[in-house]
All heavy atoms as an XYZ file, in Angstrom:
847
protein
N     -16.260     57.267      7.981
C     -17.170     56.730      8.970
C     -17.122     55.199      8.974
O     -17.076     54.595     10.035
C     -18.589     57.247      8.669
C     -19.629     56.705      9.565
S     -19.801     57.784     10.966
C     -21.416     57.416     11.441
N     -17.126     54.604      7.776
C     -17.089     53.151      7.688
C     -15.773     52.626      8.252
O     -15.752     51.635      8.971
C     -17.292     52.686      6.229
C     -18.730     53.011      5.788
C     -17.014     51.197      6.088
C     -19.008     52.726      4.350
N     -14.654     53.319      7.960
C     -13.352     52.894      8.483
C     -13.321     52.927     10.010
O     -12.756     52.053     10.653
C     -12.234     53.765      7.916
C     -11.933     53.577      6.430
C     -10.879     54.567      5.982
C     -11.480     52.155      6.156
N     -13.945     53.956     10.566
C     -13.988     54.075     12.023
C     -14.770     52.913     12.622
O     -14.349     52.316     13.617
C     -14.593     55.433     12.447
C     -14.840     55.470     13.939
C     -13.686     56.567     12.016
N     -15.908     52.560     12.015
C     -16.711     51.450     12.502
C     -15.961     50.123     12.379
O     -15.998     49.284     13.285
C     -18.035     51.371     11.761
C     -19.040     52.497     12.066
C     -20.251     52.370     11.160
C     -19.453     52.442     13.520
N     -15.258     49.920     11.253
C     -14.491     48.695     11.073
C     -13.351     48.604     12.091
O     -13.083     47.550     12.657
C     -13.935     48.608      9.651
C     -14.964     48.361      8.548
C     -14.306     48.433      7.182
C     -15.642     47.016      8.740
N     -12.675     49.724     12.329
C     -11.587     49.751     13.307
C     -12.118     49.454     14.708
O     -11.518     48.693     15.468
C     -10.866     51.095     13.282
N     -13.251     50.036     15.063
C     -13.850     49.803     16.374
C     -14.268     48.341     16.520
O     -14.077     47.730     17.570
C     -15.045     50.725     16.590
N     -14.832     47.756     15.469
C     -15.238     46.351     15.515
C     -14.024     45.449     15.680
O     -14.043     44.491     16.455
C     -16.007     45.976     14.248
N     -12.939     45.756     14.989
C     -11.709     44.978     15.114
C     -11.144     45.069     16.517
O     -10.678     44.073     17.083
N     -11.187     46.244     17.121
C     -10.709     46.424     18.491
C     -11.549     45.619     19.465
O     -11.023     44.989     20.370
C     -10.728     47.912     18.873
C     -10.342     48.140     20.306
C      -9.017     48.058     20.699
C     -11.307     48.404     21.266
C      -8.655     48.248     22.019
C     -10.959     48.595     22.593
C      -9.628     48.525     22.961
N     -12.863     45.607     19.269
C     -13.750     44.872     20.175
C     -13.483     43.368     20.091
O     -13.450     42.683     21.105
C     -15.210     45.184     19.865
C     -15.607     46.607     20.261
S     -17.273     47.028     19.774
C     -18.221     45.936     20.789
N     -13.255     42.853     18.881
C     -12.959     41.425     18.726
C     -11.635     41.101     19.397
O     -11.507     40.120     20.115
C     -12.940     41.032     17.226
C     -14.362     41.103     16.664
C     -12.338     39.640     17.039
C     -14.449     40.975     15.170
N     -10.627     41.963     19.193
C      -9.319     41.765     19.814
C      -9.432     41.799     21.333
O      -8.817     40.988     22.026
C      -8.339     42.836     19.328
O      -7.121     42.713     19.994
N     -10.196     42.720     21.873
C     -10.366     42.837     23.321
C     -11.068     41.613     23.885
O     -10.731     41.135     24.961
C     -11.151     44.104     23.665
N     -12.063     41.068     23.142
C     -12.748     39.870     23.606
C     -11.789     38.693     23.671
O     -11.816     37.907     24.602
C     -13.932     39.549     22.696
C     -15.105     40.489     22.888
C     -16.221     40.220     21.904
O     -16.190     39.171     21.217
O     -17.130     41.048     21.806
N     -10.905     38.541     22.664
C      -9.914     37.474     22.681
C      -8.985     37.622     23.872
O      -8.632     36.657     24.529
C      -9.086     37.465     21.382
C      -9.918     37.020     20.180
O     -10.991     36.417     20.402
O      -9.495     37.281     19.039
N      -8.564     38.865     24.173
C      -7.673     39.112     25.302
C      -8.356     38.804     26.617
O      -7.734     38.284     27.538
C      -7.201     40.574     25.303
O      -6.419     40.823     24.160
N      -9.647     39.121     26.720
C     -10.389     38.813     27.942
C     -10.445     37.309     28.169
O     -10.329     36.840     29.296
C     -11.812     39.376     27.882
C     -11.844     40.891     28.051
O     -10.839     41.462     28.515
O     -12.884     41.488     27.709
N     -10.596     36.535     27.081
C     -10.620     35.086     27.204
C      -9.283     34.580     27.732
O      -9.224     33.722     28.589
C     -10.928     34.425     25.853
C     -12.370     34.661     25.421
O     -13.205     35.019     26.281
O     -12.655     34.480     24.228
N      -8.163     35.118     27.216
C      -6.833     34.716     27.661
C      -6.603     35.090     29.117
O      -5.922     34.370     29.845
C      -5.739     35.368     26.802
C      -5.736     34.825     25.374
O      -6.344     33.756     25.138
O      -5.138     35.478     24.497
N      -7.165     36.219     29.554
C      -6.947     36.690     30.921
C      -7.541     35.724     31.937
O      -7.060     35.623     33.054
C      -7.544     38.080     31.116
N      -8.568     34.971     31.559
C      -9.191     34.037     32.474
C      -8.484     32.694     32.543
O      -8.733     31.908     33.438
N      -7.599     32.422     31.578
C      -6.871     31.159     31.563
C      -5.902     31.086     32.733
O      -5.223     32.048     33.053
C      -6.089     31.005     30.254
C      -6.997     30.879     29.046
O      -8.196     30.608     29.230
O      -6.503     31.060     27.918
N      -5.824     29.929     33.340
C      -4.870     29.725     34.419
C      -3.640     29.010     33.878
O      -3.747     28.141     33.023
C      -5.487     28.905     35.550
C      -6.509     29.679     36.336
C      -6.970     28.923     37.578
O      -6.963     27.671     37.566
O      -7.334     29.597     38.542
N      -2.490     29.405     34.381
C      -1.222     28.797     34.017
C      -0.618     28.225     35.298
O      -0.589     28.889     36.325
C      -0.263     29.843     33.416
C      -0.816     30.411     32.115
C       1.116     29.242     33.185
C      -0.013     31.568     31.572
N      -0.118     27.000     35.228
C       0.560     26.409     36.372
C       2.040     26.778     36.317
O       2.735     26.463     35.352
C       0.413     24.876     36.388
O      -0.982     24.561     36.449
C       1.122     24.273     37.591
N       2.499     27.466     37.345
C       3.894     27.855     37.469
C       4.499     27.041     38.604
O       3.914     26.938     39.683
C       4.027     29.363     37.767
C       5.466     29.751     38.048
C       3.467     30.175     36.615
N       5.665     26.447     38.355
C       6.377     25.709     39.391
C       7.671     26.431     39.703
O       8.481     26.669     38.814
C       6.683     24.263     38.943
O       5.459     23.621     38.586
C       7.380     23.481     40.049
N       7.822     26.808     40.954
C       9.068     27.400     41.433
C       9.894     26.273     42.046
O       9.382     25.493     42.847
C       8.792     28.457     42.505
C       8.049     29.672     42.027
C       6.729     29.907     42.411
C       8.668     30.617     41.211
C       6.051     31.046     41.991
C       7.997     31.756     40.791
C       6.695     31.965     41.181
O       6.030     33.086     40.775
N      11.184     26.190     41.682
C      12.055     25.154     42.220
C      13.356     25.758     42.722
O      13.872     26.711     42.135
C      12.416     24.113     41.154
C      11.288     23.248     40.707
C      11.732     22.173     39.718
O      12.878     22.237     39.199
O      10.933     21.272     39.465
N      13.888     25.174     43.800
C      15.210     25.536     44.302
C      15.964     24.243     44.578
O      15.438     23.342     45.219
C      15.135     26.378     45.596
C      16.530     26.725     46.097
C      14.323     27.647     45.362
N      17.183     24.185     44.062
C      18.068     23.046     44.301
C      19.423     23.594     44.717
O      19.751     24.738     44.418
C      18.216     22.200     43.033
C      16.887     21.652     42.547
C      17.066     20.700     41.375
N      15.795     20.276     40.846
C      15.017     19.350     41.391
N      15.374     18.772     42.507
N      13.876     18.998     40.834
N      20.205     22.797     45.374
C      21.527     23.252     45.751
C      22.279     22.239     46.570
O      21.746     21.182     46.932
N      23.527     22.588     46.876
C      24.380     21.702     47.666
C      24.263     21.997     49.154
O      24.743     21.213     49.965
C      25.845     21.816     47.219
O      26.265     23.186     47.331
C      26.013     21.348     45.785
N      23.647     23.113     49.500
C      23.423     23.434     50.904
C      22.244     22.638     51.447
O      21.510     21.985     50.697
N      22.049     22.706     52.746
C      20.969     21.929     53.349
C      19.650     22.698     53.412
O      18.583     22.103     53.452
C      21.360     21.472     54.755
O      21.642     22.593     55.566
N      19.733     24.031     53.438
C      18.500     24.819     53.504
C      18.703     26.187     52.858
O      19.823     26.615     52.607
C      18.014     24.962     54.932
C      18.950     25.698     55.859
C      18.388     25.790     57.263
O      17.917     24.772     57.803
O      18.421     26.902     57.806
N      17.571     26.862     52.618
C      17.607     28.155     51.938
C      16.406     28.998     52.344
O      15.450     28.502     52.941
C      17.600     27.958     50.423
N      16.457     30.270     51.990
C      15.309     31.177     52.110
C      14.804     31.450     50.697
O      15.599     31.707     49.788
C      15.731     32.481     52.782
N      13.494     31.374     50.510
C      12.898     31.533     49.182
C      11.818     32.607     49.235
O      10.961     32.584     50.117
C      12.282     30.206     48.690
C      11.702     30.370     47.295
C      13.295     29.078     48.733
N      11.872     33.536     48.288
C      10.843     34.562     48.130
C      10.303     34.442     46.709
O      11.080     34.331     45.757
C      11.435     35.971     48.348
O      12.065     36.010     49.628
C      10.356     37.039     48.273
N       8.971     34.463     46.560
C       8.382     34.285     45.236
C       7.054     35.025     45.134
O       6.428     35.348     46.146
C       8.175     32.795     44.927
C       7.288     32.074     45.902
C       5.926     31.935     45.649
C       7.791     31.541     47.088
C       5.102     31.276     46.555
C       6.975     30.886     47.989
C       5.631     30.754     47.711
O       4.805     30.117     48.608
N       6.639     35.279     43.886
C       5.330     35.874     43.630
C       4.310     34.747     43.543
O       4.480     33.800     42.777
C       5.317     36.660     42.318
C       6.043     37.989     42.330
C       5.994     38.633     40.939
C       5.446     38.927     43.354
N       3.255     34.865     44.329
C       2.204     33.867     44.335
C       1.022     34.299     43.489
O       1.128     35.177     42.641
N      -0.104     33.704     43.749
C      -1.343     34.032     43.033
C      -1.690     35.497     43.263
O      -1.478     36.023     44.347
C      -2.466     33.130     43.532
C      -3.711     33.247     42.704
C      -4.731     32.200     43.152
N      -5.875     32.244     42.291
C      -6.069     31.424     41.260
N      -5.193     30.487     41.003
N      -7.140     31.525     40.509
N      -2.182     36.163     42.239
C      -2.563     37.577     42.300
C      -1.388     38.477     42.654
O      -1.551     39.519     43.284
C      -3.720     37.796     43.284
C      -4.961     37.027     42.888
O      -5.215     36.904     41.670
O      -5.670     36.533     43.778
N      -0.178     38.056     42.289
C       1.047     38.832     42.482
C       1.384     39.091     43.945
O       2.111     40.016     44.273
C       0.987     40.156     41.701
C       0.855     39.970     40.202
C       2.021     39.202     39.613
O       3.159     39.583     39.802
N       1.741     38.115     38.925
N       0.872     38.279     44.842
C       1.194     38.415     46.259
C       2.580     37.846     46.547
O       2.926     36.770     46.084
N       3.362     38.581     47.306
C       4.709     38.151     47.667
C       4.632     37.139     48.808
O       3.904     37.340     49.772
C       5.539     39.361     48.097
C       6.987     39.060     48.374
S       7.935     38.688     46.896
C       7.922     40.265     46.067
N       5.385     36.053     48.675
C       5.428     35.026     49.714
C       6.885     34.715     50.035
O       7.749     34.819     49.165
C       4.711     33.766     49.245
N       7.144     34.352     51.281
C       8.503     33.998     51.681
C       8.472     32.781     52.583
O       7.612     32.667     53.461
C       9.194     35.149     52.396
C      10.645     34.831     52.740
C      11.374     36.012     53.327
O      10.815     36.776     54.101
N      12.622     36.163     52.949
N       9.416     31.876     52.352
C       9.590     30.704     53.193
C      11.065     30.644     53.569
O      11.929     30.756     52.702
C       9.153     29.439     52.461
C       7.666     29.447     52.120
C       7.187     28.145     51.501
O       7.781     27.084     51.793
O       6.223     28.204     50.732
N      11.348     30.519     54.849
C      12.735     30.475     55.305
C      13.050     29.117     55.903
O      12.153     28.407     56.371
C      13.007     31.572     56.355
O      12.108     31.398     57.447
C      12.810     32.961     55.762
N      14.328     28.763     55.843
C      14.759     27.489     56.398
C      14.206     26.282     55.677
O      14.037     25.225     56.279
N      13.905     26.424     54.370
C      13.348     25.298     53.618
C      14.445     24.292     53.285
O      15.585     24.653     53.023
C      12.628     25.756     52.323
C      11.490     26.692     52.642
C      13.580     26.385     51.333
N      14.101     23.022     53.332
C      15.031     21.964     52.956
C      15.131     21.891     51.439
O      14.139     22.110     50.730
C      14.548     20.616     53.496
O      14.508     20.635     54.905
N      16.315     21.554     50.956
C      16.528     21.427     49.513
C      16.559     19.959     49.132
O      17.081     19.141     49.892
C      17.839     22.112     49.120
C      17.902     23.600     49.415
C      19.249     24.158     48.984
C      16.768     24.352     48.736
N      16.011     19.582     47.982
C      15.337     20.456     47.012
C      13.955     20.889     47.492
O      13.326     20.213     48.310
C      15.228     19.583     45.770
C      15.212     18.180     46.288
C      16.049     18.186     47.542
N      13.491     22.023     46.966
C      12.209     22.621     47.349
C      11.457     22.960     46.064
O      12.062     23.336     45.049
C      12.469     23.898     48.144
C      11.259     24.715     48.475
C      10.495     24.616     49.597
C      10.684     25.778     47.710
N       9.478     25.547     49.573
C       9.581     26.278     48.408
C      11.000     26.358     46.469
C       8.780     27.310     47.938
C      10.210     27.385     45.989
C       9.112     27.860     46.726
N      10.123     22.841     46.094
C       9.312     23.275     44.955
C       7.934     23.711     45.436
O       7.468     23.295     46.495
C       9.182     22.185     43.891
O       8.389     21.129     44.359
N       7.304     24.566     44.631
C       5.961     25.083     44.949
C       5.235     25.317     43.629
O       5.756     25.977     42.731
C       6.076     26.379     45.729
C       4.779     27.102     46.008
C       3.972     26.442     47.096
C       4.355     27.014     48.428
N       3.605     26.425     49.526
N       4.003     24.771     43.508
C       3.150     25.021     42.339
C       2.205     26.157     42.666
O       1.589     26.172     43.741
C       2.335     23.777     41.978
C       3.196     22.669     41.416
O       4.226     22.968     40.793
O       2.830     21.487     41.582
N       2.076     27.103     41.730
C       1.192     28.251     41.902
C       0.372     28.415     40.627
O       0.920     28.346     39.521
C       2.008     29.546     42.169
C       1.100     30.743     42.275
C       2.852     29.401     43.417
N      -0.941     28.630     40.762
C      -1.796     28.926     39.613
C      -1.813     30.434     39.401
O      -2.116     31.190     40.319
C      -3.216     28.413     39.837
C      -3.388     26.899     39.790
C      -4.821     26.523     40.133
C      -3.018     26.350     38.433
N      -1.491     30.858     38.189
C      -1.456     32.271     37.825
C      -2.565     32.520     36.813
O      -2.727     31.752     35.865
C      -0.097     32.645     37.188
C       1.067     32.304     38.103
C      -0.074     34.104     36.779
C       1.165     33.138     39.339
N      -3.324     33.595     36.990
C      -4.353     33.960     36.018
C      -4.437     35.470     35.933
O      -3.860     36.184     36.751
C      -5.707     33.363     36.410
O      -6.136     33.907     37.635
N      -5.177     35.942     34.956
C      -5.354     37.387     34.798
C      -4.368     37.967     33.806
O      -3.634     37.272     33.116
N      -4.373     39.277     33.737
C      -3.535     39.995     32.771
C      -2.059     39.905     33.112
O      -1.216     39.708     32.259
C      -3.936     41.468     32.727
C      -5.268     41.698     32.127
C      -6.435     41.901     32.793
C      -5.594     41.723     30.745
N      -7.467     42.056     31.920
C      -6.968     41.962     30.646
C      -4.851     41.581     29.583
C      -7.623     42.052     29.429
C      -5.503     41.674     28.368
C      -6.863     41.902     28.305
N      -1.716     40.106     34.360
C      -0.326     40.194     34.770
C       0.208     38.810     35.102
O      -0.147     38.233     36.119
C      -0.195     41.126     35.984
C       1.234     41.512     36.247
O       2.113     41.191     35.413
O       1.490     42.146     37.272
N       1.045     38.279     34.234
C       1.570     36.930     34.435
C       3.079     36.961     34.683
O       3.795     36.043     34.318
C       1.235     36.067     33.246
C      -0.275     35.891     33.127
C      -0.657     34.969     32.059
N      -2.113     34.840     32.059
C      -2.766     34.092     31.215
N      -2.120     33.401     30.320
N      -4.068     34.021     31.273
N       3.532     38.027     35.312
C       4.932     38.125     35.680
C       5.195     37.186     36.844
O       4.441     37.156     37.815
C       5.307     39.577     36.074
C       5.050     40.528     34.917
C       6.758     39.658     36.541
C       5.817     40.220     33.651
N       6.259     36.400     36.727
C       6.652     35.480     37.787
C       8.078     35.818     38.215
O       8.890     36.250     37.399
C       6.539     34.010     37.340
C       5.081     33.629     37.141
C       7.327     33.746     36.071
N       8.358     35.637     39.494
C       9.674     36.008     40.009
C       9.958     35.242     41.291
O       9.043     34.977     42.079
C       9.708     37.517     40.281
O      10.947     37.898     40.822
N      11.230     34.901     41.483
C      11.644     34.261     42.722
C      13.107     34.546     42.989
O      13.878     34.798     42.078
C      11.411     32.753     42.677
C      12.391     32.001     41.804
S      12.196     30.199     41.860
C      12.367     29.846     43.569
N      13.469     34.503     44.271
C      14.860     34.606     44.705
C      15.089     33.544     45.759
O      14.267     33.354     46.654
C      15.159     36.003     45.293
O      14.929     36.981     44.282
C      16.595     36.099     45.764
N      16.203     32.849     45.639
C      16.583     31.840     46.616
C      17.955     32.219     47.160
O      18.845     32.580     46.391
C      16.632     30.463     45.966
N      18.119     32.133     48.480
C      19.375     32.541     49.106
C      19.906     31.458     50.037
O      19.144     30.848     50.792
C      19.176     33.837     49.882
N      21.228     31.253     49.967
C      21.924     30.346     50.883
C      22.044     30.972     52.260
O      21.985     32.185     52.412
C      23.364     30.097     50.396
C      23.455     29.009     49.374
O      22.638     28.113     49.339
N      24.479     29.080     48.530
N      22.335     30.125     53.230
C      22.690     30.585     54.566
C      24.201     30.730     54.670
O      24.914     30.742     53.655
N      24.722     30.800     55.883
C      26.150     31.020     56.073
C      27.029     29.843     55.632
O      28.211     30.023     55.360
C      26.279     31.252     57.582
C      25.075     30.612     58.179
C      23.999     30.739     57.150
N      26.461     28.631     55.535
C      27.248     27.469     55.120
C      27.625     27.529     53.640
O      28.577     26.879     53.214
C      26.481     26.189     55.418
N      26.875     28.285     52.846
C      27.196     28.454     51.425
C      26.845     27.256     50.572
O      25.925     26.508     50.876
N      27.626     27.083     49.501
C      27.364     26.040     48.516
C      26.716     26.634     47.276
O      26.597     27.851     47.131
N      26.321     25.772     46.357
C      25.621     26.207     45.144
C      24.133     26.300     45.441
O      23.593     25.504     46.207
C      25.822     25.202     44.010
C      27.260     25.136     43.529
O      27.997     26.121     43.729
O      27.642     24.091     42.969
N      23.481     27.260     44.782
C      22.024     27.373     44.881
C      21.489     27.731     43.497
O      22.051     28.579     42.803
C      21.579     28.387     45.959
C      20.073     28.271     46.189
C      22.000     29.802     45.610
C      19.635     28.765     47.544
N      20.427     27.034     43.084
C      19.842     27.237     41.760
C      18.343     27.470     41.895
O      17.660     26.704     42.574
C      20.072     26.003     40.858
O      21.475     25.798     40.716
C      19.429     26.185     39.490
N      17.860     28.533     41.257
C      16.414     28.749     41.165
C      15.990     28.379     39.749
O      16.770     28.515     38.798
C      16.032     30.196     41.487
S      16.615     31.430     40.321
N      14.768     27.906     39.634
C      14.241     27.537     38.319
C      12.746     27.754     38.328
O      12.074     27.410     39.305
C      14.577     26.086     38.012
C      14.106     25.645     36.648
C      14.801     24.427     36.152
N      14.527     23.247     36.968
C      14.830     22.019     36.565
N      15.421     21.812     35.421
N      14.526     20.998     37.340
N      12.219     28.338     37.236
C      10.783     28.531     37.079
C      10.330     27.730     35.867
O      10.890     27.873     34.778
C      10.412     30.015     36.906
C      10.867     30.825     38.129
C       8.903     30.166     36.690
C      10.661     32.330     37.991
N       9.311     26.900     36.089
C       8.729     26.111     35.007
C       7.301     26.585     34.766
O       6.578     26.904     35.708
C       8.700     24.630     35.362
C      10.063     23.959     35.553
C      10.488     24.040     37.002
C      10.006     22.528     35.097
N       6.908     26.644     33.510
C       5.541     27.009     33.131
C       4.953     25.823     32.380
O       5.495     25.415     31.341
C       5.506     28.285     32.257
C       4.088     28.586     31.821
C       6.111     29.451     33.002
N       3.893     25.266     32.925
C       3.259     24.075     32.359
C       4.286     22.991     32.069
O       4.263     22.345     31.025
C       2.450     24.442     31.111
C       1.221     25.269     31.446
O       0.672     25.078     32.559
O       0.817     26.102     30.621
N       5.249     22.814     32.981
C       6.233     21.750     32.877
C       7.481     22.072     32.077
O       8.404     21.266     32.042
N       7.537     23.239     31.434
C       8.705     23.621     30.626
C       9.536     24.661     31.365
O       8.984     25.613     31.928
C       8.267     24.188     29.275
C       7.584     23.162     28.382
C       7.288     23.752     27.022
N       6.697     25.078     27.126
C       5.463     25.388     26.788
N       4.663     24.468     26.329
N       5.023     26.616     26.902
N      10.859     24.502     31.336
C      11.744     25.449     32.007
C      11.683     26.793     31.299
O      11.918     26.888     30.089
C      13.201     24.939     32.035
C      14.113     25.985     32.659
C      13.295     23.635     32.796
N      11.332     27.830     32.057
C      11.257     29.183     31.527
C      12.559     29.940     31.786
O      13.049     30.660     30.937
C      10.093     29.928     32.180
C       9.850     31.303     31.623
S       8.455     32.088     32.436
C       9.338     33.150     33.542
N      13.123     29.773     32.987
C      14.363     30.450     33.350
C      15.041     29.692     34.485
O      14.375     29.015     35.264
C      14.108     31.923     33.759
O      15.350     32.568     34.039
C      13.203     32.028     34.958
N      16.369     29.821     34.535
C      17.147     29.137     35.561
C      18.426     29.920     35.811
O      19.055     30.402     34.866
C      17.480     27.722     35.080
C      18.255     26.893     36.060
C      18.422     25.451     35.601
O      17.855     25.059     34.559
O      19.125     24.710     36.289
N      18.790     30.073     37.088
C      20.014     30.781     37.468
C      20.672     30.060     38.629
O      19.990     29.504     39.497
C      19.718     32.226     37.890
C      19.149     33.102     36.790
C      20.134     33.353     35.666
O      21.324     33.526     35.904
N      19.640     33.340     34.451
N      22.019     30.111     38.677
C      22.779     29.479     39.757
C      23.759     30.484     40.343
O      24.310     31.320     39.621
C      23.556     28.255     39.227
O      22.632     27.317     38.695
C      24.364     27.589     40.325
N      23.972     30.381     41.643
C      24.939     31.218     42.344
C      25.644     30.351     43.388
O      25.144     29.285     43.750
C      24.229     32.397     43.008
O      25.161     33.319     43.516
N      26.808     30.794     43.869
C      27.578     30.015     44.838
C      28.140     30.889     45.940
O      28.462     32.049     45.712
C      28.754     29.318     44.145
O      28.310     28.425     43.179
N      28.255     30.293     47.146
C      28.923     30.956     48.250
C      28.007     31.185     49.429
O      26.790     31.008     49.345
N      28.612     31.592     50.560
C      27.805     31.928     51.732
C      26.881     33.119     51.433
O      27.316     34.098     50.821
C      28.850     32.302     52.787
C      30.123     31.693     52.313
C      30.038     31.674     50.823
N      25.643     32.998     51.793
C      24.623     34.039     51.599
C      24.394     34.396     50.124
O      23.809     35.433     49.819
C      24.947     35.303     52.404
C      25.093     35.045     53.879
C      26.347     35.019     54.484
C      23.968     34.780     54.655
C      26.478     34.758     55.850
C      24.101     34.517     56.013
C      25.348     34.509     56.609
O      25.478     34.243     57.942
N      24.854     33.561     49.206
C      24.647     33.808     47.782
C      23.162     33.702     47.452
O      22.425     32.938     48.072
C      25.435     32.813     46.951
N      22.717     34.481     46.458
C      21.324     34.403     46.038
C      21.249     34.251     44.523
O      22.081     34.757     43.785
C      20.529     35.628     46.486
O      21.027     36.781     45.876
N      20.248     33.519     44.094
C      19.954     33.325     42.677
C      18.550     33.849     42.440
O      17.637     33.559     43.218
C      20.054     31.854     42.305
N      18.371     34.647     41.380
C      17.064     35.240     41.079
C      16.619     34.838     39.683
O      17.403     34.866     38.740
C      17.132     36.765     41.164
O      17.415     37.163     42.479
N      15.345     34.495     39.570
C      14.727     34.125     38.301
C      13.446     34.925     38.130
O      12.710     35.121     39.096
C      14.372     32.643     38.299
S      15.769     31.521     38.404
N      13.169     35.369     36.904
C      11.912     36.079     36.644
C      11.596     36.021     35.153
O      12.454     35.695     34.330
C      11.996     37.530     37.115
O      12.982     38.211     36.390
N      10.354     36.356     34.819
C       9.935     36.402     33.434
C       8.436     36.575     33.317
O       7.739     36.771     34.307
N       7.959     36.493     32.078
C       6.540     36.623     31.770
C       5.998     35.255     31.411
O       6.304     34.735     30.330
C       6.350     37.608     30.617
C       4.894     37.894     30.301
O       4.014     37.136     30.776
O       4.637     38.848     29.566
N       5.216     34.660     32.289
C       4.682     33.311     32.065
C       3.694     33.265     30.901
O       3.432     32.218     30.356
C       4.020     32.796     33.335
N       3.153     34.415     30.508
C       2.224     34.466     29.397
C       2.891     34.333     28.040
O       2.223     34.118     27.039
N       4.208     34.449     27.982
C       4.922     34.352     26.712
C       5.315     32.937     26.361
O       5.949     32.701     25.358
C       6.187     35.232     26.767
C       5.869     36.701     26.781
C       7.126     37.557     26.756
O       8.240     37.007     26.716
O       6.969     38.781     26.758
N       4.969     31.972     27.188
C       5.355     30.587     26.934
C       4.471     29.952     25.912
O       3.342     30.137     25.808
C       5.335     29.792     28.226
C       6.349     30.275     29.210
C       7.776     30.113     28.713
O       8.193     29.024     28.379
N       8.509     31.197     28.656
């Protein structure tokens, strides 16, 4: 009985700590760079909502505040028919979390990860 109570108390303390972390906001910066003049960008925004911007000039960047339990971040950047190099990069609180580069007409670069692990 005592072990059960101690285990339950430990779980409650752990859950309270996790609830505190869930309310913390993390600044995520999505970046796209490349040799082409424009690109199409798709990314996860606040509350995991999908957003898309087309015909964006390069370089391009967007800051998004992420909070809650699910801190998965993801983006894809795609060239147009002119091609060239295209690079996606995700930064969490100013630190590079992931970066990918692709080349060619209609080439796409995809970046993703868990922003909570930074």
